[in-house]
N, C-alpha and C positions, 0 to 999 in steps of 0.2 A: 303131709305138709306140716311144718312147725307152725303152731298158732302163736308162738312167742312174737311179740311186737317190739319194734324200735321205730317209732313214728306211727302214723295212722293205719298202716297195713301190716298184715302178718308177714313175718320175716321170710318165710319159705324155707325150703330145704337147702342144704349145701349145694352150691353151683358146681357139681362134679363135671357136667358136660363141657364147661368152659374153663375148668381149673388150670389147664395148661397155658391159658392166656392171661392168668392173674398171678401176681405175687401176693401171697396171703390168702385168707379165706373169704369168699363172698357167698351170698345166699340169694336165691332167686324165687320169686313168687310171681308166676305169670298171671296177670289180671285179665288179659284178653289174648287170644291166640289167633283170631281171624280178623280180617279187616285191618283196622289200625292196631298193631301189636303193642301191648302195654304191659310193662313188667315193673315190679318193685324189686330193686337191687339193693342189697345191704352189704356193706363192707366192714369187716373188723378193722380195728385200728392198724394202720400201716398197709392195709390191702389196697392194691391198685391194679388196674388192667394194663395190658400192653398197649403200646401205640397201635392205633388201628384206623381204618378208613371205611366209611359207609359209602359204597359205590351206588350210584343212581338214586338213592334215597338218603336223606339226612336223618338226623335224630334230634329229639328234644328231651332235655333232662329237667325235671321238676324236683328240686331239692326239698325233702320232707323232714330230715332229721340229721343232727350231728354237724360235723365240719369236715370238708373235703376240698379237693382241688380239681380243676379242669385246665388243661393246657393244650394249645394248638402248636404244631411243629413250627419252630422258629420264633415263637412268642413267649412272653412271660406267663407263668402259671397264674390262674385266678383262684382266690380262695372262695369257697362256696359255703353258704349257710341256708337254713330253712327259709323257703320262700323265693330263693334265687331260681332263675330260669336260664337255661343255656340252649341256644338254638344252633345246632351244628349242621352247617350246609353239607351237601354231598361232596365227596372227594377231598375233605379236609382231614389230614392226619392229626390225631389227637389221643389223649388218654384222660381218664378220670378215676378218682378213688378217694379213700379216707386220708385224713391227716394222721400223723404218726401216733397221736394221743387221743383220738376220738373215733367212735363208730360213725358211720356215714350212710345215709340212705337217699336214694332218688328214684323217681318214676322215670323209666326210659320209654319213650314213645317213638315208634317207627311206622310211617305210613307205607303201605305197599307201593312198590314201583316195579315196573317190568325190568328184569335183569338186576334187581337190587341184591346186594350181598355185602358181607363184611370181609375185609382183608386184614388179618391179624399180622402185625409187624413185630419188631423187636421189643423186649421188655424195657420199662423205664428203669434205668440203672439205680442202684442204691445211691451212687454219687449224685445223680440228678435229683433224686427224691429227697435226700438229706439236706439239700440246699433250701428246701421249703420248710424244714422243721424249725 
């Protein structure tokens, strides 16, 4: 694991397992893997994940460094900064990622729920994303 830091936690390794669901490079440092799953996710400038849905269990994002965005389907994007908290209910289609000119890091927290899982959807288009720049 990379010990390089951006924010309070080690950045982690390139997130190769989920690379097909991201535009740009992300890094993953699993802080816990059992019980409440907790991960430090770091995004290079311009990196964002695809639209996705957390079925049965939601997600909480704790922003630790940089500047990024969170957007729910059909709503305006919200700019994120260190100290921001995003509570994502189950079944809400959304995406999150870095601003075009800033690295971005957040802690992602997912509580276990029976039948929980992620559904990855379409990418956030360059046209959609550039409107935020």
